[in-house]
Structure formats: structure tokens, C-alpha cells
PAROTI-304487 format. One line per 2 residues: their letters; for each residue x, y, z of N, C-alpha, C. Coordinates in steps of 0.2 Angstrom, whole numbers, plus 5000, padded with zeros to 4 digits. Layout:
BEGIN
a	X Y Z X Y Z X Y Z  ...
***
This chain:
BEGIN
mp	4928 4887 5248 4926 4892 5243 4930 4891 5236  4927 4890 5230 4930 4889 5224 4935 4895 5223
qp	4941 4893 5220 4946 4898 5218 4944 4901 5211  4946 4908 5210 4945 4911 5204 4949 4907 5199
qn	4946 4907 5192 4949 4903 5187 4956 4905 5185  4957 4912 5186 4964 4914 5183 4969 4914 5188
ei	4968 4910 5194 4974 4910 5199 4976 4903 5199  4983 4902 5201 4986 4896 5202 4984 4893 5209
pv	4981 4887 5210 4979 4884 5216 4985 4885 5221  4983 4886 5228 4988 4887 5233 4993 4881 5233
av	4991 4875 5232 4995 4869 5233 5001 4869 5228  5000 4873 5222 5005 4873 5217 5009 4879 5217
ap	5007 4884 5221 5011 4890 5222 5018 4889 5222  5021 4885 5226 5028 4884 5227 5032 4883 5220
fk	5029 4879 5216 5032 4878 5209 5032 4884 5205  5027 4888 5206 5027 4894 5202 5033 4899 5205
kf	5034 4899 5211 5039 4903 5214 5046 4901 5212  5047 4894 5212 5054 4891 5210 5055 4890 5203
lr	5050 4891 5199 5050 4889 5192 5056 4891 5188  5058 4897 5189 5064 4900 5185 5070 4897 5187
vv	5071 4896 5194 5077 4893 5196 5078 4885 5194  5072 4882 5194 5072 4875 5192 5074 4874 5185
ic	5071 4878 5181 5073 4878 5174 5080 4879 5173  5083 4884 5176 5090 4885 5176 5094 4879 5178
vl	5092 4875 5183 5095 4869 5185 5095 4864 5180  5089 4863 5177 5089 4858 5172 5093 4859 5166
la	5094 4866 5164 5098 4868 5158 5105 4868 5160  5107 4868 5166 5114 4869 5168 5118 4863 5166
dr	5125 4863 5165 5129 4857 5163 5130 4854 5170  5132 4847 5170 5133 4843 5176 5138 4846 5181
sr	5143 4850 5179 5148 4853 5183 5145 4858 5187  5139 4861 5185 5136 4867 5188 5130 4865 5192
rr	5127 4859 5190 5121 4857 5193 5121 4856 5200  5126 4853 5203 5126 4851 5210 5125 4858 5215
pa	5129 4863 5214 5127 4869 5218 5121 4872 5217  5118 4872 5211 5112 4875 5209 5106 4871 5213
la	5107 4864 5212 5102 4859 5215 5102 4860 5223  5108 4861 5225 5108 4862 5233 5105 4868 5235
iv	5105 4873 5231 5101 4879 5233 5094 4878 5233  5091 4875 5228 5084 4873 5227 5082 4869 5233
ls	5086 4864 5235 5084 4859 5240 5084 4863 5247  5089 4867 5248 5089 4871 5254 5083 4875 5255
ah	5082 4879 5249 5076 4884 5250 5070 4880 5251  5069 4874 5247 5063 4871 5248 5062 4868 5255
cq	5067 4866 5258 5067 4863 5265 5064 4869 5269  5066 4875 5268 5064 4880 5272 5056 4881 5272
gg	5053 4879 5266 5046 4880 5266 5042 4876 5270  5045 4871 5274 5041 4867 5279 5040 4860 5276
rd	5038 4855 5281 5037 4848 5279 5032 4847 5273  5027 4851 5273 5021 4850 5268 5024 4852 5261
qa	5029 4856 5260 5031 4858 5254 5038 4855 5252  5041 4851 5256 5048 4849 5255 5047 4843 5250
im	5053 4843 5246 5053 4838 5240 5058 4832 5242  5060 4832 5249 5064 4827 5251 5062 4825 5258
pd	5064 4819 5261 5061 4817 5267 5063 4822 5272  5059 4823 5277 5059 4828 5282 5066 4827 5286
kd	5068 4820 5287 5074 4819 5291 5080 4822 5288  5080 4823 5281 5086 4825 5278 5086 4832 5278
cg	5081 4836 5279 5081 4843 5279 5086 4846 5284  5091 4850 5283 5095 4853 5287 5102 4850 5286
rs	5103 4844 5283 5109 4841 5282 5113 4844 5276  5119 4843 5275 5123 4846 5270 5121 4844 5263
pg	5121 4849 5258 5119 4847 5252 5123 4841 5249  5129 4841 5251 5133 4835 5248 5131 4828 5250
yv	5128 4828 5257 5126 4822 5259 5119 4820 5256  5115 4825 5254 5108 4824 5252 5108 4823 5245
ig	5112 4826 5241 5110 4827 5233 5111 4820 5230  5116 4816 5232 5116 4809 5229 5110 4805 5230
pv	5108 4803 5236 5102 4799 5237 5096 4802 5234  5095 4808 5234 5089 4811 5232 5089 4813 5225
re	5094 4812 5221 5094 4815 5214 5089 4812 5210  5088 4805 5210 5083 4802 5206 5076 4804 5208
kf	5075 4804 5214 5068 4806 5217 5067 4813 5215  5072 4817 5216 5071 4824 5214 5070 4826 5207
dm	5074 4822 5203 5072 4823 5195 5065 4821 5193  5063 4815 5196 5056 4813 5194 5051 4818 5197
rl	5052 4819 5203 5046 4824 5206 5047 4831 5203  5053 4833 5201 5054 4839 5198 5050 4839 5191
lq	5051 4834 5188 5048 4833 5181 5041 4834 5182  5038 4830 5186 5031 4829 5187 5028 4836 5189
sl	5032 4839 5194 5030 4846 5196 5030 4851 5191  5035 4851 5187 5035 4856 5181 5030 4855 5176
vl	5028 4849 5175 5023 4847 5170 5016 4850 5173  5015 4849 5179 5009 4851 5182 5008 4859 5183
al	5014 4862 5185 5014 4869 5185 5013 4872 5179  5017 4870 5174 5016 4873 5167 5009 4872 5164
al	5006 4866 5165 4999 4865 5163 4995 4870 5166  4995 4871 5173 4991 4876 5176 4992 4883 5174
lv	4998 4885 5173 5000 4891 5171 4997 4893 5164  4998 4888 5159 4996 4889 5153 4988 4889 5153
gs	4985 4885 5156 4978 4885 5157 4975 4891 5160  4979 4893 5165 4976 4900 5168 4977 4905 5163
sa	4982 4906 5159 4983 4911 5154 4978 4911 5149  4976 4904 5146 4971 4904 5141 4964 4906 5144
ma	4963 4904 5150 4957 4907 5153 4956 4914 5154  4962 4917 5154 4962 4924 5155 4962 4928 5149
qp	4962 4925 5143 4962 4928 5137 4955 4932 5136  4955 4938 5134 4949 4942 5133 4945 4939 5127
ay	4939 4940 5127 4934 4938 5122 4934 4943 5116  4934 4940 5110 4934 4944 5104 4927 4947 5103
pd	4926 4954 5102 4932 4959 5101 4932 4962 5108  4938 4964 5110 4939 4968 5116 4941 4975 5115
rp	4941 4977 5109 4943 4984 5107 4940 4986 5100  4940 4992 5098 4936 4994 5092 4939 4990 5086
ir	4935 4989 5081 4937 4986 5075 4937 4991 5069  4942 4991 5065 4943 4995 5059 4940 4992 5053
mi	4935 4995 5049 4933 4992 5043 4936 4997 5038  4941 4995 5034 4943 4999 5028 4939 4998 5022
vp	4936 5004 5020 4932 5004 5014 4936 5007 5008  4939 5004 5003 4943 5007 4998 4939 5011 4993
la	4934 5014 4995 4930 5018 4991 4928 5025 4994  4925 5029 4990 4923 5036 4993 4918 5036 4998
aa	4918 5040 5003 4912 5041 5007 4906 5043 5003  4900 5040 5006 4894 5041 5003 4893 5037 4996
sa	4898 5033 4994 4897 5028 4989 4892 5023 4991  4889 5019 4987 4884 5014 4988 4887 5009 4994
vd	4893 5006 4993 4896 5002 4998 4897 5005 5005  4899 5011 5004 4900 5015 5011 4894 5016 5014
va	4888 5018 5011 4882 5018 5014 4880 5012 5017  4880 5006 5013 4878 5000 5016 4883 4998 5022
ar	4889 4999 5021 4894 4997 5027 4892 5000 5033  4890 5007 5033 4888 5010 5039 4881 5008 5042
iv	4877 5006 5038 4870 5003 5040 4871 4997 5044  4875 4992 5041 4876 4985 5043 4881 4985 5049
tq	4886 4989 5049 4891 4989 5055 4888 4992 5061  4884 4997 5060 4881 5000 5066 4877 4995 5070
km	4873 4991 5066 4870 4985 5070 4874 4980 5073  4880 4978 5069 4884 4973 5071 4888 4976 5078
ae	4890 4982 5078 4893 4985 5083 4888 4985 5089  4882 4987 5088 4877 4986 5094 4877 4979 5097
nm	4876 4974 5092 4876 4967 5095 4882 4965 5098  4888 4967 5095 4894 4964 5098 4897 4968 5104
gq	4894 4974 5105 4896 4978 5111 4903 4981 5110  4904 4983 5104 4911 4986 5102 4910 4990 5096
qi	4914 4995 5096 4913 5000 5090 4917 4997 5084  4914 4999 5078 4917 4997 5072 4917 5004 5068
vi	4924 5006 5067 4925 5012 5064 4926 5011 5056  4923 5015 5052 4923 5015 5045 4929 5020 5043
in	4934 5017 5039 4939 5021 5037 4939 5021 5029  4937 5027 5026 4937 5027 5018 4944 5028 5016
qp	4946 5024 5011 4953 5025 5008 4952 5024 5000  4949 5029 4997 4948 5029 4990 4954 5030 4986
ga	4954 5030 4979 4960 5031 4975 4963 5025 4972  4966 5025 4966 4969 5020 4963 4964 5014 4962
sg	4958 5015 4961 4953 5010 4960 4952 5005 4965  4954 5008 4971 4953 5003 4977 4959 4999 4979
li	4964 5000 4975 4970 4996 4976 4974 4998 4983  4974 5004 4985 4978 5006 4991 4974 5004 4997
ga	4968 5005 4997 4964 5003 5003 4964 4995 5004  4963 4991 4998 4963 4984 4999 4970 4981 5001
eq	4975 4985 4999 4982 4982 5001 4983 4983 5009  4980 4989 5011 4980 4990 5019 4977 4984 5023
va	4972 4982 5020 4968 4976 5023 4973 4970 5022  4975 4969 5016 4979 4963 5015 4985 4962 5020
ra	4988 4968 5021 4994 4968 5025 4993 4969 5033  4987 4970 5035 4985 4971 5042 4987 4964 5046
tp	4988 4965 5052 4988 4959 5057 4982 4955 5056  4982 4949 5055 4976 4945 5054 4973 4943 5061
dg	4970 4948 5065 4968 4946 5071 4960 4948 5072  4957 4950 5067 4950 4952 5067 4949 4959 5068
yt	4954 4963 5070 4953 4970 5071 4954 4975 5065  4956 4972 5060 4956 4976 5053 4952 4972 5048
ig	4947 4974 5046 4943 4970 5041 4941 4975 5035  4939 4972 5029 4938 4976 5023 4931 4976 5021
gf	4928 4981 5019 4922 4982 5016 4923 4983 5008  4922 4978 5004 4924 4979 4997 4918 4978 4992
nd	4918 4981 4986 4914 4980 4981 4917 4975 4977  4913 4972 4972 4916 4967 4968 4920 4970 4962
sv	4920 4976 4961 4925 4979 4957 4932 4978 4960  4933 4980 4966 4940 4979 4970 4942 4971 4969
mt	4937 4967 4970 4938 4960 4971 4939 4956 4964  4935 4958 4959 4935 4954 4953 4936 4958 4946
mv	4936 4965 4946 4937 4969 4940 4944 4971 4940  4945 4975 4945 4952 4978 4945 4958 4973 4944
pn	4958 4967 4948 4963 4963 4947 4964 4960 4940  4959 4961 4936 4960 4959 4929 4962 4965 4924
ly	4964 4971 4927 4966 4976 4923 4973 4978 4925  4976 4975 4930 4983 4977 4932 4987 4971 4932
sn	4993 4971 4929 4998 4966 4928 5002 4965 4934  5003 4971 4938 5008 4971 4944 5004 4972 4950
mr	4999 4968 4951 4995 4968 4957 5000 4967 4963  4999 4970 4969 5003 4969 4975 4999 4965 4980
wd	4993 4962 4978 4990 4958 4982 4986 4953 4978  4984 4947 4980 4980 4942 4977 4973 4941 4980
il	4968 4943 4977 4961 4942 4980 4960 4935 4983  4963 4930 4980 4961 4923 4982 4966 4921 4987
kd	4972 4924 4988 4977 4921 4993 4978 4926 4999  4977 4932 4998 4978 4937 5003 4972 4939 5008
fe	4967 4936 5007 4961 4938 5010 4957 4932 5012  4953 4932 5018 4948 4927 5020 4941 4930 5019
pv	4937 4926 5015 4930 4929 5014 4926 4928 5020  4922 4933 5022 4918 4932 5028 4910 4932 5025
sl	4908 4936 5022 4901 4936 5019 4899 4941 5014  4895 4939 5009 4892 4943 5004 4886 4947 5008
va	4887 4953 5009 4882 4957 5013 4876 4959 5009  4877 4962 5003 4871 4964 4999 4873 4965 4992
tv	4868 4965 4988 4870 4967 4981 4867 4974 4980  4871 4978 4976 4869 4985 4974 4865 4985 4968
ew	4859 4988 4968 4856 4989 4962 4858 4995 4958  4858 4995 4951 4861 5001 4948 4856 5004 4943
gl	4858 5010 4941 4854 5014 4936 4858 5019 4932  4855 5021 4927 4858 5026 4922 4855 5032 4924
ia	4860 5037 4926 4858 5044 4927 4860 5049 4922  4857 5054 4922 4858 5060 4917 4858 5066 4920
sn	4862 5071 4918 4861 5078 4921 4855 5081 4918  4852 5085 4923 4846 5089 4921 4847 5094 4915
qt	4853 5095 4914 4855 5100 4908 4854 5096 4901  4854 5089 4901 4853 5086 4895 4846 5085 4893
sy	4845 5084 4887 4838 5083 4884 4836 5076 4885  4840 5071 4887 4838 5064 4887 4832 5063 4892
kt	4827 5059 4890 4822 5058 4895 4821 5050 4895  4824 5046 4891 4824 5039 4891 4831 5036 4889
va	4832 5030 4890 4838 5027 4888 4839 5027 4880  4833 5026 4877 4833 5027 4869 4835 5033 4867
dl	4834 5039 4871 4836 5045 4869 4844 5046 4869  4847 5043 4874 4854 5043 4875 4857 5039 4869
ia	4854 5033 4868 4857 5029 4862 4857 5033 4856  4851 5036 4854 4851 5039 4848 4856 5045 4847
aa	4857 5049 4853 4861 5055 4853 4868 5052 4852  4870 5047 4855 4877 5044 4854 4878 5041 4847
ka	4873 5038 4844 4874 5036 4837 4875 5042 4832  4871 5047 4834 4872 5053 4829 4878 5057 4830
ap	4882 5056 4835 4888 5060 4836 4893 5055 4840  4896 5050 4837 4900 5045 4841 4906 5048 4844
gt	4907 5046 4851 4912 5048 4854 4912 5055 4857  4907 5059 4856 4906 5065 4859 4903 5066 4866
in	4900 5061 4868 4896 5061 4875 4901 5058 4880  4902 5061 4885 4906 5059 4890 4902 5055 4896
yg	4905 5051 4899 4902 5048 4905 4907 5047 4911  4905 5048 4917 4910 5048 4923 4909 5041 4926
sg	4915 5039 4929 4916 5033 4933 4920 5034 4939  4920 5029 4944 4924 5030 4950 4931 5028 4948
gp	4933 5027 4942 4940 5026 4940 4941 5020 4936  4947 5019 4933 4947 5013 4928 4946 5006 4931
gs	4942 5002 4928 4940 4996 4931 4935 4996 4936  4932 5002 4938 4927 5002 4943 4921 5000 4940
pq	4916 4998 4944 4909 4995 4941 4906 5001 4937  4907 5007 4938 4904 5012 4934 4907 5012 4927
hl	4913 5011 4927 4917 5010 4920 4914 5004 4917  4914 4998 4920 4912 4992 4917 4905 4992 4915
am	4901 4995 4919 4893 4995 4917 4892 4999 4911  4895 5005 4910 4894 5009 4904 4898 5006 4898
al	4903 5002 4899 4907 4999 4894 4902 4993 4891  4899 4990 4895 4895 4984 4893 4889 4987 4890
fa	4886 4993 4893 4880 4996 4890 4882 4998 4882  4887 5002 4882 4889 5004 4875 4890 4999 4870
se	4893 4993 4873 4895 4988 4868 4888 4985 4866  4884 4984 4870 4877 4980 4868 4873 4985 4864
ag	4874 4992 4865 4870 4997 4861 4873 4998 4855  4879 4997 4854 4883 4998 4848 4884 5006 4847
is	4886 5009 4853 4888 5016 4853 4895 5017 4855  4897 5023 4854 4904 5025 4857 4903 5031 4862
lt	4906 5030 4868 4906 5035 4873 4913 5036 4875  4914 5042 4878 4921 5044 4881 4921 5043 4888
hv	4926 5040 4891 4926 5038 4898 4930 5044 4901  4927 5046 4907 4930 5051 4911 4931 5049 4918
py	4937 5046 4920 4938 5043 4927 4939 5048 4932  4935 5046 4938 4936 5051 4944 4940 5046 4949
kg	4941 5049 4955 4944 5046 4960 4939 5042 4965  4933 5042 4963 4928 5039 4967 4921 5040 4964
at	4916 5036 4965 4910 5036 4962 4906 5042 4964  4907 5044 4971 4903 5050 4973 4905 5056 4969
qa	4911 5057 4968 4913 5063 4964 4910 5063 4957  4910 5057 4954 4908 5057 4947 4900 5058 4947
at	4896 5056 4952 4889 5057 4953 4888 5064 4954  4892 5067 4958 4891 5075 4960 4892 5079 4954
dv	4897 5077 4949 4898 5081 4943 4892 5080 4938  4889 5074 4938 4883 5073 4934 4878 5078 4937
ag	4877 5079 4943 4872 5083 4946 4873 5090 4944  4880 5092 4944 4882 5099 4943 4882 5100 4935
gq	4881 5096 4931 4881 5097 4924 4888 5096 4921  4893 5095 4924 4900 5094 4921 4900 5088 4917
ip	4897 5083 4919 4897 5076 4915 4889 5075 4913  4888 5073 4907 4881 5072 4905 4878 5065 4908
va	4881 5060 4908 4878 5053 4910 4883 5049 4914  4880 5044 4918 4884 5039 4921 4880 5033 4924
fq	4883 5028 4924 4880 5022 4928 4882 5023 4935  4877 5022 4940 4879 5022 4947 4875 5017 4951
gl	4878 5015 4956 4874 5011 4961 4869 5016 4964  4863 5013 4965 4857 5018 4968 4859 5020 4975
gt	4863 5016 4979 4865 5018 4985 4868 5025 4985  4872 5026 4980 4876 5032 4979 4872 5038 4977
va	4866 5037 4973 4863 5043 4970 4855 5043 4972  4853 5039 4976 4846 5039 4978 4844 5046 4981
al	4848 5049 4985 4846 5055 4987 4846 5061 4982  4851 5060 4977 4851 5065 4971 4845 5064 4967
vr	4843 5058 4966 4837 5056 4962 4830 5059 4965  4830 5058 4972 4824 5060 4976 4824 5067 4976
gg	4829 5070 4976 4830 5078 4977 4829 5081 4970  4828 5078 4965 4827 5081 4958 4834 5083 4955
qv	4840 5081 4958 4846 5084 4956 4849 5081 4949  4846 5074 4948 4848 5071 4942 4842 5067 4940
kl	4842 5065 4934 4837 5061 4931 4839 5054 4931  4835 5049 4933 4836 5042 4933 4832 5039 4927
lg	4836 5038 4922 4833 5036 4915 4831 5029 4915  4834 5024 4919 4832 5018 4920 4836 5014 4925
vs	4833 5008 4928 4837 5004 4932 4839 4998 4929  4845 4995 4930 4847 4989 4927 4846 4983 4930
te	4839 4982 4932 4836 4976 4935 4831 4973 4931  4829 4967 4932 4824 4963 4928 4817 4966 4929
kr	4816 4969 4935 4809 4972 4936 4810 4979 4939  4805 4983 4939 4805 4990 4942 4806 4989 4949
lp	4809 4993 4952 4811 4993 4960 4805 4997 4963  4803 4994 4969 4798 4997 4973 4800 5004 4976
qf	4806 5005 4976 4809 5012 4979 4808 5017 4973  4808 5015 4967 4807 5020 4962 4802 5017 4957
pd	4796 5016 4959 4791 5013 4954 4789 5016 4948  4791 5022 4947 4789 5026 4941 4795 5026 4936
vp	4801 5023 4938 4807 5023 4934 4807 5016 4930  4807 5016 4924 4807 5010 4920 4814 5006 4920
tv	4814 5000 4919 4820 4997 4918 4824 4999 4912  4831 4998 4911 4834 4999 4905 4831 4995 4899
se	4829 4989 4901 4826 4985 4895 4820 4988 4893  4816 4991 4897 4810 4994 4895 4811 5001 4891
sg	4817 5004 4893 4818 5011 4891 4822 5012 4885  4825 5006 4882 4829 5007 4876 4834 5002 4875
lp	4836 4997 4879 4841 4992 4878 4838 4986 4881  4834 4982 4877 4831 4976 4880 4837 4971 4882
gf	4836 4968 4888 4840 4962 4891 4846 4965 4895  4847 4971 4895 4853 4974 4899 4852 4973 4907
lf	4856 4970 4910 4856 4969 4917 4863 4971 4920  4863 4974 4926 4869 4975 4929 4868 4976 4937
ns	4872 4973 4941 4873 4975 4948 4880 4974 4951  4881 4975 4957 4887 4974 4960 4886 4972 4967
wf	4892 4970 4971 4891 4967 4978 4894 4972 4983  4892 4971 4989 4896 4973 4995 4898 4967 4999
ai	4904 4966 5000 4906 4960 5004 4911 4962 5009  4912 4958 5014 4916 4959 5020 4922 4953 5020
lt	4928 4955 5020 4934 4951 5020 4938 4953 5026  4943 4948 5028 4948 4949 5033 4955 4947 5029
pa	4960 4949 5033 4967 4947 5030 4968 4940 5030  4971 4937 5026 4973 4929 5026 4976 4928 5032
gt	4974 4922 5035 4977 4920 5041 4973 4921 5047  4967 4925 5046 4963 4927 5052 4960 4920 5055
pk	4961 4919 5062 4958 4913 5065 4951 4911 5063  4950 4905 5062 4943 4903 5059 4938 4905 5064
di	4939 4905 5070 4934 4906 5075 4932 4914 5074  4936 4918 5073 4935 4925 5072 4931 4926 5065
ve	4933 4923 5060 4929 4923 5054 4922 4921 5055  4921 4915 5058 4915 4913 5060 4910 4918 5064
rl	4914 4921 5069 4910 4926 5073 4908 4932 5069  4912 4934 5065 4910 4940 5060 4905 4938 5056
na	4905 4932 5053 4900 4930 5048 4893 4929 5052  4893 4927 5058 4887 4926 5062 4884 4933 5063
ev	4889 4938 5065 4886 4944 5066 4883 4948 5060  4886 4947 5054 4883 4949 5048 4876 4947 5047
lk	4876 4940 5048 4869 4937 5047 4864 4939 5052  4866 4940 5058 4862 4943 5063 4859 4950 5062
al	4864 4954 5059 4862 4961 5058 4857 4961 5052  4859 4957 5047 4854 4957 5041 4847 4954 5042
ad	4847 4950 5048 4840 4948 5050 4836 4953 5053  4839 4959 5055 4835 4964 5058 4831 4968 5053
pe	4824 4968 5054 4820 4971 5049 4821 4979 5048  4824 4982 5053 4826 4989 5052 4832 4990 5047
vr	4837 4985 5048 4843 4986 5044 4841 4984 5037  4837 4979 5036 4834 4977 5029 4831 4983 5026
gk	4826 4986 5030 4823 4992 5027 4827 4997 5025  4832 4999 5029 4837 5004 5027 4841 5003 5021
le	4843 4996 5020 4846 4994 5014 4842 4995 5008  4836 4992 5008 4832 4992 5003 4830 4999 5000
ev	4829 5004 5005 4827 5010 5004 4832 5014 4999  4838 5012 5000 4844 5015 4995 4846 5011 4990
gl	4842 5006 4988 4843 5002 4982 4848 4996 4983  4848 4994 4989 4852 4988 4990 4848 4982 4992
ap	4850 4976 4990 4846 4970 4992 4850 4966 4997  4848 4965 5003 4851 4961 5008 4852 4954 5006
rg	4858 4951 5007 4860 4945 5005 4862 4940 5011  4868 4941 5013 4871 4936 5018 4873 4930 5015
ss	4879 4927 5016 4881 4921 5014 4886 4918 5018  4888 4912 5017 4893 4909 5021 4900 4911 5018
ae	4905 4910 5022 4912 4912 5019 4913 4908 5013  4911 4901 5013 4913 4897 5008 4909 4899 5001
el	4903 4901 5002 4899 4904 4996 4902 4910 4993  4904 4914 4997 4908 4920 4995 4914 4919 4991
ai	4918 4914 4993 4924 4912 4990 4922 4909 4983  4917 4905 4982 4915 4902 4976 4913 4907 4971
mt	4909 4912 4974 4907 4918 4969 4912 4922 4967  4917 4923 4971 4923 4927 4969 4927 4924 4964
rs	4928 4918 4964 4932 4914 4959 4928 4914 4953  4922 4913 4953 4918 4913 4947 4917 4920 4943
ql	4916 4925 4947 4916 4932 4944 4922 4934 4942  4928 4932 4945 4934 4934 4943 4936 4932 4936
ak	4934 4926 4935 4935 4923 4928 4930 4926 4923  4924 4927 4925 4919 4930 4921 4921 4937 4918
ya	4924 4941 4923 4926 4948 4921 4932 4948 4917  4936 4943 4918 4942 4942 4914 4941 4941 4907
ra	4936 4937 4906 4933 4936 4899 4930 4942 4896  4926 4946 4900 4922 4952 4897 4927 4957 4896
ik	4932 4958 4900 4936 4964 4899 4941 4963 4893  4943 4957 4892 4947 4955 4886 4943 4956 4880
qm	4937 4953 4880 4932 4954 4874 4931 4961 4872  4930 4965 4877 4928 4972 4875 4934 4977 4875
gi	4940 4974 4876 4946 4978 4875 4947 4984 4880  4944 4983 4886 4945 4988 4892 4952 4987 4894
vn	4955 4993 4895 4962 4993 4897 4963 4998 4903  4968 4998 4907 4969 5002 4912 4971 5009 4909
e	4968 5014 4911 4969 5021 4908 4974 5025 4912
***
């Protein structure tokens, strides 16, 4: 009958039994080796002929008589036995290692609950968890433009059980606004995959008179600096999108930063803030419920989810485009096989028609990429936003 893989074969069991004693013998100095060696020989003789390491005729004789003639044979056989025993023990231990994942995985999202990335993360990780047979727990850690949550991922044990669900603001915008960053997006993380791009739109409170993008631009030109806009914080994509919009339109707007995109969108719906750029994943329900007006989408073409909503280009600012990312990363040093497993699970989840449909319904475009492709995109966009932020004079507020 074949033996279980995680057990030491019976023929090698004596070596496991005496392993600690033998190691002590080898490490002992010469003055102490004889008595220790004698103990091992005596004990091994008692194991019977099949397990003895010395000739049967010598068993029972005094250790002093036996040690000299047997020393060389003992040392050689002992070395061979140790090598075999250790190899079997190490192999057995390796075979006993549990397959990844063997416990729940935490995904830290350094953004508010119900934000576009949070919505996308919940859709995708639900399918990943189903396929992997292990729970993935979403932990929202908003505030400080995502710096706090991102640092928790960077400092986590790189074992695949803490991963990050980031937008490109955390990855490529915020690092260009802070001089005292406590982590480096290129050194402290391992890219896994670009999951989706988030489509964006310009929303307005129902209490405003704006019906088109052109209406907003005209009002801002008539009263420079008097129209407020909300964002998820300094350096957030909401901040950068409106700054780019204002720059291209030649208008001046006043920035009101919040601690998350969701709160900023809620205040537009409540009438406290007149306008904002938002990821459609954050505001799709508000738009469909008639709680805010969607003046335009910042895409090349109209979106099938909102076929009656014009693009920003059509509605008043030709050529204006903007979107953002949702990507998954792990702490630097995460084993390559775990990164590859996570990447494969992301791609598998995105291949599911139901997952794709749910993402598209809330204004996200499923993507999926290799870890290497995400690394290249991150470096490129980090440099792109460094130039844009400097040119527009955007500073941390």
C-alpha cells in the first residue's frame, strides 16, 4: 500500500527519532564527542539488527572498544543518513504546505464605499472569491487622498493575503502632489492587473439652471471663481478632471475637497455643491434616480448605458476626454506565483459575461492586463500627470 505523502517512510523513521541527538554529537567538541557517540551507538544497537549502524557482532560491547574502529564508518553513514533524513523531512514539509489561498484575503480600497472603484472591486472580487473558493473581504480606508490605505497595503506582509484595489489617482496623481510620500508606487508594490477603466461625466445639482456643458461654461465666465465644485480630495481624479476642464474651457472654478468621492456626489444631489466631475460608477444610481443631472460624459462617443446624454465634446467643450482606472496591486516582495495566480483569477472573472455586464451597467469598461502591462502604464501615467499638474499649477491644499 503506498504511504501518505506527508509521512516519513518507515525505513527512515529511526533517523527522525535520533536526529536531535545526532546533531548534538556533530556539534560537540572532541572531548565531549566520545560519550555522546557512545550513547547513540548503544541506543541504536537496541533497535535491532536491521537498524544497527555497526556490525551485529559488536553490539553489546563496551563503547570504548567499539568507538575507535567504527568512527569512520559511523561518521560516513551518519552523514549519509542525515542527508537522506533531512531531504525527506524537508520534502514532506513542502508537500504539506497548504495551497494558496487557505484563508480569507483582504482587499484594502483606499477610497470611500460606493465610489466607482469600490463598486467595481465588489463586482469583480465576488466572482474571484467564488472561483478561488475563499472569501475576499473589502476594507474601505478613505481619507488623505488614499495615502493611508495605500500605506497599509505597502507595509503588509507580502503573502498574498492583503492586496490593494486602487484608482489611478492613488497610483499616479497623488504621488505628484506630495513631497514627503511614505511609500513609492514603483518600489513598494507589485502590479497584478488593470481591471477596468472608469468612464466619467459632469454632473450638476437639480437646483442649478445648467442644462448643458455650454451653460456651465457661460455662467463661469460671467462670474469667475463663484461656482464651486466638489472632489474626493486634493489630487483626486475629481479634482484633476475639473482642473483640466476649467483650463481647457478658460474658466475659473472654486475647489471644495471632500474626504471621498461619494460624499462629494451626495452633496451635489443635496444641492450643497452645484457641480462635479465623477466616475459614473459612483453616480449612475443618482442619475437614473433623477437626483442629479448628467450634463455630459467625457468619452469619445455616447455610452449605451446613457444613450440620451451627450459627450462633453458635443455639449460645449470639443475634444475633452477623461477617464480613470481600477487596478489591483500587492505589497512588494509578494511571491511571483501568487501574483500570477491573482492575475489569472482577475482575467477569469472578467471573462464572465455576467461580471462584464454588471461593470458596463455602472459605466466601467472591463479591461484585464498582465502585471507587466500595468507596470508600464503606471510609469507612463505617473510621468504624464507630473507634467500636467506642474503646467496647471495644481498644489496640495
